[in-house]
C-alpha positions as CSV (number, residue, x, y, z in Angstrom):
1,M,3.7,27.4,5.7
2,N,1.4,24.4,6.9
3,I,3.9,21.2,7.4
4,L,1.6,18.7,5.5
5,S,2.3,20.7,2.5
6,L,5.9,20.0,2.4
7,F,5.1,16.3,1.7
8,V,4.3,17.5,-1.8
9,L,6.7,20.5,-2.0
10,V,10.0,18.5,-1.5
11,P,9.2,16.1,-4.0
12,V,8.7,19.0,-6.6
13,L,11.9,20.2,-5.6
14,M,13.4,16.9,-6.1
15,L,11.9,16.7,-10.1
16,V,13.1,20.3,-10.5
17,A,16.6,19.4,-9.2
18,Y,16.7,16.1,-11.5
19,A,15.9,18.0,-14.4
20,F,19.2,20.3,-13.6
21,C,21.3,17.2,-12.4
22,P,22.2,14.7,-15.1
23,N,25.1,13.2,-13.2
24,I,24.3,10.0,-12.1
25,K,26.0,10.8,-8.7
26,Q,24.0,14.2,-8.7
27,V,21.2,11.9,-9.2
28,R,21.3,9.6,-6.0
29,A,22.4,12.5,-3.9
30,I,18.6,13.9,-4.7
31,G,17.3,11.0,-4.3
32,V,19.3,10.1,-1.1
33,I,18.6,13.8,0.5
34,G,15.2,14.2,-1.0
35,S,13.9,10.7,0.8
36,S,15.4,11.7,4.0
37,I,13.7,14.8,4.3
38,E,10.1,13.1,4.0
39,L,11.5,10.4,6.4
40,I,12.3,12.9,8.8
41,L,9.3,15.1,8.2
42,S,7.2,12.2,8.8
43,G,8.7,11.7,11.9
44,V,8.2,15.4,13.2
45,L,4.7,14.6,12.5
46,L,4.3,12.0,14.3
47,F,6.1,13.7,17.2
48,L,3.7,16.5,17.0
49,F,0.4,14.7,16.5
50,F,1.3,12.9,19.9
51,A,2.2,16.3,21.4
52,E,-1.5,17.7,20.2
53,R,-3.2,14.5,21.4
54,H,-1.5,14.9,24.9
55,A,-2.4,18.5,25.0
56,G,-6.2,17.3,24.7
57,N,-6.4,18.4,21.0
58,T,-9.4,15.9,20.0
59,A,-10.4,17.2,16.3
60,E,-10.9,14.4,13.9
61,M,-8.3,16.0,11.6
62,L,-4.9,17.9,13.0
63,F,-3.2,20.5,10.9
64,T,-5.8,21.7,8.6
65,Y,-5.4,23.9,5.5
66,D,-8.2,24.9,3.4
67,A,-8.1,27.3,0.3
68,V,-10.6,27.7,-2.7
69,W,-9.3,25.9,-5.6
70,Y,-11.9,26.2,-8.2
71,Q,-15.3,27.4,-7.7
72,A,-17.2,28.0,-11.1
73,A,-19.7,25.6,-13.3
74,N,-21.7,24.4,-10.2
75,L,-18.0,23.3,-8.5
76,N,-16.9,23.7,-5.0
77,I,-13.3,22.2,-5.0
78,H,-11.3,23.1,-2.4
79,F,-7.3,22.5,-1.8
80,S,-7.7,21.0,2.3
81,L,-5.3,19.5,3.9
82,G,-5.1,17.4,7.5
83,V,-4.1,14.0,8.8
84,D,-5.5,11.9,11.9
85,G,-3.4,8.9,12.9
86,I,-4.5,6.6,9.8
87,S,-3.0,9.2,7.4
88,I,0.5,9.6,9.7
89,L,0.9,6.1,9.5
90,M,0.3,5.8,5.7
91,L,2.7,8.9,5.6
92,M,5.5,7.1,7.3
93,L,5.2,3.9,5.4
94,T,5.7,6.0,2.0
95,S,8.5,8.1,3.2
96,V,10.1,4.6,4.5
97,I,9.8,2.6,1.5
98,M,10.7,5.8,-1.1
99,F,13.9,5.9,1.0
100,T,14.8,2.7,0.8
101,G,13.6,2.5,-3.0
102,V,16.6,4.7,-3.5
103,F,19.1,2.4,-2.4
104,V,17.4,-0.5,-3.9
105,S,17.5,1.6,-7.4
106,W,21.4,2.5,-6.7
107,D,22.6,1.0,-9.8
108,M,19.4,1.8,-12.1
109,D,20.1,1.4,-15.8
110,P,19.2,2.7,-18.4
111,L,18.5,6.2,-17.9
112,P,18.4,6.4,-14.1
113,R,17.4,10.5,-13.9
114,D,14.5,9.5,-16.0
115,F,13.7,6.4,-13.5
116,F,13.8,8.6,-10.6
117,M,12.1,11.5,-11.9
118,W,9.0,9.5,-12.7
119,L,9.5,7.6,-9.3
120,T,9.3,10.7,-8.0
121,L,6.2,11.9,-9.3
122,L,4.3,8.6,-8.2
123,A,5.4,9.9,-4.6
124,I,4.1,13.2,-5.0
125,G,0.7,11.6,-6.0
126,V,0.9,9.3,-3.2
127,Y,1.6,11.8,-0.6
128,G,-0.9,14.1,-1.8
129,F,-3.5,11.5,-1.7
130,F,-3.2,11.0,2.0
131,I,-3.0,14.4,3.1
132,T,-6.1,15.9,1.5
133,T,-9.6,16.0,2.9
134,D,-11.3,17.1,-0.4
135,M,-12.4,13.9,-2.5
136,F,-12.1,15.8,-5.9
137,T,-8.4,17.0,-4.7
138,M,-8.0,13.0,-3.8
139,F,-9.0,11.9,-6.8
140,F,-6.4,14.4,-8.5
141,F,-3.5,13.1,-6.6
142,Y,-4.8,9.5,-6.9
143,E,-4.3,9.8,-11.2
144,I,-1.1,11.4,-10.6
145,A,0.3,8.4,-8.9
146,L,-1.3,6.4,-11.5
147,I,0.3,8.0,-14.7
148,P,4.0,6.9,-13.9
149,M,3.4,3.2,-13.4
150,Y,2.8,2.7,-17.1
151,L,6.3,4.3,-18.1
152,L,8.1,2.8,-14.9
153,I,6.9,-0.9,-15.9
154,G,6.7,-0.5,-19.9
155,V,10.3,1.3,-20.0
156,W,12.0,0.1,-17.1
157,G,10.5,-3.9,-16.6
158,N,11.3,-7.0,-17.5
159,G,9.5,-10.0,-19.7
160,K,6.3,-9.0,-21.0
161,K,6.5,-5.3,-19.7
162,E,5.0,-3.6,-22.1
163,Y,1.7,-6.4,-21.9
164,A,2.2,-6.1,-18.4
165,A,2.3,-1.9,-18.4
166,M,-0.8,-1.7,-20.7
167,K,-2.9,-4.4,-18.6
168,V,-2.2,-1.8,-15.5
169,A,-3.2,1.2,-17.0
170,L,-6.4,-0.1,-18.9
171,M,-7.6,-1.9,-15.7
172,L,-6.7,1.1,-13.2
173,M,-8.1,3.7,-15.9
174,G,-11.3,1.6,-15.6
175,A,-11.2,1.5,-11.7
176,S,-10.9,5.4,-12.2
177,A,-13.9,5.9,-14.2
178,F,-16.1,4.0,-11.5
179,I,-14.3,6.0,-8.7
180,F,-15.1,9.3,-10.2
181,T,-18.6,8.2,-11.4
182,G,-19.4,7.3,-7.4
183,L,-17.8,11.0,-6.2
184,L,-19.8,12.8,-8.4
185,G,-22.6,11.3,-7.1
186,I,-22.0,12.0,-3.6
187,Y,-21.3,15.9,-4.6
188,F,-25.0,16.2,-6.6
189,G,-27.1,14.0,-4.5
190,T,-25.9,15.6,-1.1
191,T,-26.0,19.1,-0.1
192,V,-24.5,20.3,3.4
193,N,-25.9,24.0,4.5
194,G,-27.7,24.4,0.9
195,E,-24.4,23.8,-1.2
196,H,-22.8,20.8,-2.5
197,T,-19.2,20.1,-1.2
198,F,-16.4,17.3,-1.7
199,S,-14.9,17.6,1.8
200,L,-14.8,14.6,3.7
201,L,-15.2,16.0,6.7
202,E,-18.5,18.0,6.0
203,L,-20.0,15.0,3.9
204,A,-19.4,12.8,7.2
205,K,-21.4,14.6,9.0
206,A,-24.4,15.0,6.3
207,N,-27.0,12.4,5.7
208,I,-26.3,11.1,2.2
209,P,-29.5,9.9,0.6
210,L,-29.6,6.1,1.1
211,S,-30.9,6.2,-2.9
212,V,-27.4,7.6,-3.6
213,Q,-25.8,5.4,-1.0
214,L,-26.9,2.3,-2.6
215,W,-25.3,2.9,-6.1
216,A,-22.4,5.2,-5.0
217,F,-21.1,2.7,-2.5
218,P,-20.4,0.0,-5.2
219,C,-19.1,2.3,-7.5
220,I,-16.5,3.3,-5.1
221,F,-15.6,0.4,-3.5
222,V,-15.2,-1.7,-6.8
223,G,-13.2,1.3,-8.3
224,F,-10.5,1.3,-5.2
225,G,-11.0,-2.3,-4.4
226,T,-9.2,-2.9,-8.1
227,L,-6.4,-1.0,-7.1
228,S,-6.4,-3.3,-4.0
229,A,-6.6,-6.6,-5.9
230,L,-10.2,-7.3,-5.3
231,F,-11.5,-10.4,-6.8
232,P,-12.2,-10.7,-9.9
233,F,-10.8,-7.1,-10.5
234,H,-6.8,-8.4,-9.5
235,T,-5.6,-9.7,-12.5
236,W,-3.4,-6.8,-13.6
237,S,-1.7,-7.0,-10.2
238,P,0.6,-10.2,-10.2
239,D,1.5,-9.2,-13.9
240,G,2.5,-5.9,-12.9
241,Y,4.5,-7.0,-10.0
242,G,6.2,-9.7,-12.1
243,C,7.6,-7.1,-14.6
244,A,8.0,-3.9,-12.5
245,P,11.5,-3.0,-11.8
246,T,12.3,-3.8,-8.0
247,A,11.7,-0.5,-6.5
248,V,8.7,0.0,-8.4
249,S,7.3,-3.4,-7.0
250,M,8.3,-2.1,-3.7
251,F,6.1,0.9,-4.1
252,H,3.2,-0.4,-5.8
253,A,2.4,-3.5,-3.4
254,G,3.7,-1.4,-0.4
255,V,2.0,1.6,-1.0
256,L,-0.2,2.2,-4.2
257,K,-2.4,-0.8,-2.7
258,N,-2.9,1.1,0.5
259,L,-4.0,4.1,-1.8
260,G,-7.1,1.6,-3.0
261,A,-7.7,0.7,0.7
262,Y,-7.6,3.9,2.2
263,G,-10.1,5.2,-0.3
264,C,-12.5,2.4,0.4
265,F,-12.2,3.2,4.3
266,R,-11.9,7.1,3.7
267,I,-14.6,7.2,1.4
268,A,-16.8,4.2,0.9
269,M,-16.9,3.2,4.3
270,Q,-17.1,6.3,6.4
271,L,-19.2,8.1,4.2
272,L,-21.6,5.8,3.2
273,P,-22.0,3.2,5.8
274,E,-25.8,2.7,5.3
275,G,-25.0,1.6,1.7
276,A,-22.1,-0.6,3.1
277,N,-24.9,-2.4,5.2
278,Q,-27.2,-3.0,2.2
279,V,-24.6,-4.4,-0.1
280,G,-21.5,-5.1,1.8
281,W,-22.1,-8.3,1.7
282,I,-21.5,-8.9,-1.8
283,F,-17.6,-7.3,-1.1
284,I,-17.3,-9.7,1.7
285,I,-17.6,-13.0,-0.3
286,L,-15.3,-11.4,-3.3
287,S,-12.9,-10.6,-0.8
288,V,-12.5,-13.6,1.3
289,I,-12.5,-15.6,-2.4
290,G,-9.7,-13.6,-3.2
291,V,-8.1,-14.0,0.0
292,V,-8.1,-18.3,-0.4
293,Y,-7.5,-17.6,-4.1
294,G,-4.8,-15.3,-4.2
295,A,-3.2,-18.0,-1.2
296,F,-3.6,-20.8,-3.9
297,C,-2.4,-19.2,-6.6
298,A,0.9,-18.6,-4.6
299,V,1.5,-22.1,-3.6
300,S,1.0,-23.2,-7.7
301,Q,3.8,-20.3,-8.7
302,K,7.4,-21.2,-9.1
303,D,8.5,-17.6,-9.8
304,L,9.6,-15.9,-6.6
305,K,8.2,-12.6,-7.6
306,Y,4.7,-14.2,-8.7
307,I,4.9,-16.1,-5.4
308,N,5.1,-12.8,-3.7
309,A,2.4,-11.5,-5.8
310,Y,-0.1,-13.4,-5.0
311,S,0.6,-13.3,-1.6
312,S,-0.1,-9.8,-1.8
313,V,-3.6,-10.3,-3.2
314,S,-4.5,-12.4,-0.5
315,H,-3.2,-10.0,2.0
316,C,-5.0,-7.2,0.5
317,C,-8.1,-8.8,0.5
318,L,-7.8,-9.6,3.8
319,I,-7.5,-5.9,4.4
320,L,-10.7,-5.3,2.7
321,F,-12.8,-7.9,4.5
322,A,-11.5,-6.7,7.6
323,I,-12.5,-3.0,6.5
324,L,-16.1,-4.4,5.8
325,M,-16.4,-5.6,9.2
326,W,-17.1,-2.2,10.3
327,N,-16.0,-2.6,13.9
328,K,-13.5,-0.9,15.9
329,T,-11.2,-4.0,16.3
330,A,-11.3,-5.7,13.2
331,M,-10.7,-1.9,11.2
332,T,-7.8,-1.4,13.5
333,G,-6.4,-4.7,12.5
334,A,-7.2,-3.5,8.7
335,V,-5.0,-0.5,9.3
336,M,-2.1,-2.2,10.9
337,Q,-2.4,-4.7,8.3
338,M,-1.9,-2.5,5.8
339,V,1.2,-0.7,7.3
340,S,2.4,-4.2,7.9
341,H,1.8,-5.6,4.2
342,G,3.6,-2.5,3.0
343,V,7.0,-3.2,4.7
344,M,7.1,-7.0,4.5
345,T,6.0,-7.0,0.8
346,A,8.4,-3.9,-0.3
347,L,11.3,-6.2,1.8
348,F,10.1,-9.6,-0.2
349,F,10.4,-7.6,-3.6
350,A,13.7,-5.8,-2.3
351,L,15.2,-9.4,-1.8
352,I,13.7,-10.9,-4.9
353,G,15.2,-8.1,-6.8
354,M,18.6,-8.7,-5.3
355,I,18.6,-12.3,-5.8
356,Y,17.3,-11.9,-9.5
357,G,20.2,-9.2,-10.2
358,R,22.5,-11.8,-9.2
359,T,21.4,-15.4,-10.4
360,H,19.3,-13.8,-13.4
361,T,16.4,-16.3,-12.6
362,R,13.7,-16.2,-10.1
363,N,12.4,-19.9,-10.9
364,L,12.4,-22.1,-8.0
365,T,14.0,-25.1,-9.9
366,E,16.9,-23.0,-10.8
367,L,17.6,-21.5,-7.7
368,G,19.1,-23.5,-4.6
369,G,22.0,-23.4,-1.8
370,L,21.6,-19.4,-1.3
371,M,21.9,-19.1,2.2
372,K,25.7,-20.3,2.2
373,I,26.6,-17.8,-0.9
374,M,24.7,-14.9,0.5
375,P,23.8,-15.4,3.9
376,F,22.7,-11.6,5.0
377,L,19.9,-12.0,1.6
378,G,19.2,-15.2,2.8
379,V,18.4,-14.2,6.6
380,G,16.4,-11.4,5.4
381,Y,14.3,-13.7,3.2
382,I,13.6,-15.6,6.1
383,I,12.1,-13.1,8.3
384,A,10.3,-11.5,5.8
385,G,8.7,-15.1,4.8
386,L,8.0,-15.6,8.8
387,A,6.2,-12.5,8.9
388,S,4.2,-13.3,6.1
389,L,2.9,-16.5,7.6
390,G,2.4,-14.9,10.9
391,L,5.0,-15.6,13.3
392,P,4.4,-14.0,16.8
393,G,6.9,-11.2,17.3
394,L,6.6,-10.1,13.6
395,S,4.1,-7.3,12.1
396,G,1.8,-9.9,10.5
397,F,1.0,-11.7,13.5
398,V,-0.6,-8.7,15.3
399,A,-2.4,-7.5,12.4
400,E,-4.2,-10.7,11.6
401,M,-4.7,-11.5,15.0
402,T,-6.7,-8.2,15.4
403,I,-8.4,-8.7,12.2
404,F,-9.9,-12.4,12.9
405,V,-10.7,-11.1,16.7
406,G,-12.5,-8.6,15.4
407,S,-14.0,-10.3,12.7
408,F,-15.3,-13.3,15.0
409,A,-16.7,-10.9,17.7
410,H,-19.8,-10.4,14.9
411,A,-22.4,-12.7,16.1
412,D,-24.3,-13.5,12.9
413,V,-23.3,-16.8,11.3
414,F,-22.5,-15.5,7.7
415,T,-19.7,-13.8,9.0
416,R,-18.4,-16.0,11.0
417,V,-18.0,-19.1,8.5
418,F,-16.7,-16.4,6.3
419,T,-14.3,-15.4,8.9
420,V,-13.0,-19.4,9.7
421,I,-12.2,-19.4,6.1
422,S,-9.7,-16.5,5.8
423,I,-8.1,-17.8,9.0
424,T,-7.4,-21.4,7.4
425,T,-5.1,-19.4,4.8
426,I,-2.8,-19.2,7.2
427,V,-2.1,-23.0,6.9
428,I,-1.4,-22.3,2.8
429,T,0.7,-19.3,3.4
430,A,3.0,-21.4,5.4
431,V,2.8,-24.2,2.5
432,Y,4.4,-21.3,-0.4
433,I,6.5,-19.7,2.1
434,L,8.4,-22.7,3.5
435,R,8.6,-24.3,0.2
436,A,10.5,-21.2,-1.3
437,V,12.8,-20.9,1.7
438,G,13.8,-24.4,1.6
439,K,14.1,-24.7,-2.0
440,V,16.0,-21.3,-2.4
441,L,18.3,-21.2,0.5
442,Y,18.4,-24.7,2.0
443,G,18.5,-26.8,-1.2
444,P,21.2,-28.1,-3.1
445,V,23.1,-25.7,-5.7
446,V,21.5,-25.7,-9.2
447,N,24.0,-24.0,-10.5
448,D,27.7,-23.8,-10.2
449,H,27.9,-20.6,-11.2
450,H,26.0,-19.3,-8.1
451,L,29.2,-20.7,-5.7
452,E,30.8,-16.9,-7.3
453,L,28.0,-14.7,-6.3
454,T,28.5,-11.7,-3.8
455,D,26.1,-10.9,-1.0
456,A,24.3,-7.7,-0.7
457,K,26.1,-4.3,-0.9
458,F,26.0,-1.6,1.8
459,T,23.5,0.3,-0.2
460,E,21.5,-3.1,-0.4
461,R,22.0,-3.6,3.5
462,L,20.8,-0.5,4.6
463,A,17.5,-0.9,2.4
464,I,16.9,-4.4,4.2
465,V,17.7,-3.2,7.8
466,V,15.5,-0.3,7.3
467,L,12.8,-2.6,6.3
468,I,13.4,-5.4,8.9
469,I,13.2,-2.6,11.7
470,G,9.7,-2.0,10.4
471,V,8.4,-5.4,10.4
472,A,10.2,-6.0,14.0
473,G,9.3,-3.2,15.4
474,I,5.2,-3.2,14.5
475,G,5.2,-6.7,15.8
476,L,7.4,-6.3,19.1
477,Y,5.7,-2.7,20.1
478,P,2.3,-2.5,18.2
479,G,0.9,-0.2,21.3
480,W,1.8,3.0,19.6
481,I,0.1,2.4,16.3
482,S,-3.3,0.9,17.6
483,E,-3.2,4.2,20.0
484,M,-3.3,6.1,16.7
485,I,-5.6,4.1,14.8
486,G,-8.2,3.6,17.9
487,A,-8.5,7.4,18.3
488,S,-8.8,7.9,14.6
489,L,-12.1,5.4,14.5
490,T,-14.2,7.5,16.3
491,F,-16.9,7.0,13.9
492,V,-17.0,3.3,14.4
493,H,-18.9,1.5,17.2
């Protein structure tokens, strides 16, 4: 059996096990065992990847598998698997957030079994998306990942959860229509050896007509960009984050947005470079607007979740900006930022959820002095904040610096001006992060009831420590990640 198929098979078996184990302790055990297996699998895959590369295997994709899925009605759909360094990093990120999400949701109520089942279905879609090399199969798993979002927010969320769930569903369904239109345009507008194909590997070597690229590129970039909070299609994101349960917010910000960035990189940029060269300037402008707009919106928020949500919009638009730069340094930074943002934002949402679970408020004006009351959570929040504003030694710094260096390497005035504009948001980020840290952790105690609160439990501490190790590990030793990414960008100058 191909090792990549296990990433989908394990969560499928988890779903079956959940169906026959209604007891809450059994549900927790299944979640821990299944997510641990996925985490170990990603580690084994990483080891095998480096072993293959050091043995001299220079294939674009490793651990490949191909089987005909559907071949009728002029369609040529394959169940094709394969990963490169970038795919493996996304799988590792997904497994880490899934593992920590189980512990963050330890006391989920109501309907814990149903919650974990839908969360696992979400994971199936994400894992499948990252391991496939057939565009139709990628889209199939992409849709599987989006389906559970409506129920996870609408049933287990808080606040205006029904409104948020409906907004997320409608916006992302619209985005899916753009993506599918672009994929069909590529499929029917291109032939490889006289046949139409959805294969990413074959299409990357084909000459897709410019007439197709000019309209397929905007369709696909808008579609995937919407999931990655591209301005002005980002409006679903803050509401979705704000109303979703903690683990879903972690998964949403840490992984689902990376599906959008990965799609923009793997399909829009890699397959349609001429289209990107012709109309990419439009999306450069939109992405930089999103970087600045998200940062300023975060400054104006008083809800901790919305602060982090708009911060996520800003960081994700920076990823899209770096992808559009189309040089090796900037795109290496983009992938590093995808991993960094995933771990960092998941840590933020986990901490905010734990604070909210104790204080029953996320409003800055109703919080204060929590460092004395819950120091473990306070220290974790500070580390997440410092990573977000790009402190050296943490993941945010190395990722953003790589992006800015790569972007400024372009000699044209247009690109350099927008790079400088993006860099200025570092100051804005420092404003909203330091304000939140100062008010929530070091300000005067606003509610005497908060003095009776307890610090993080063992399961919560475990989740936080794992995420902090990720944030610090990337920042202190980014070389191995950079090596993996660079080896996968052979098609970029």
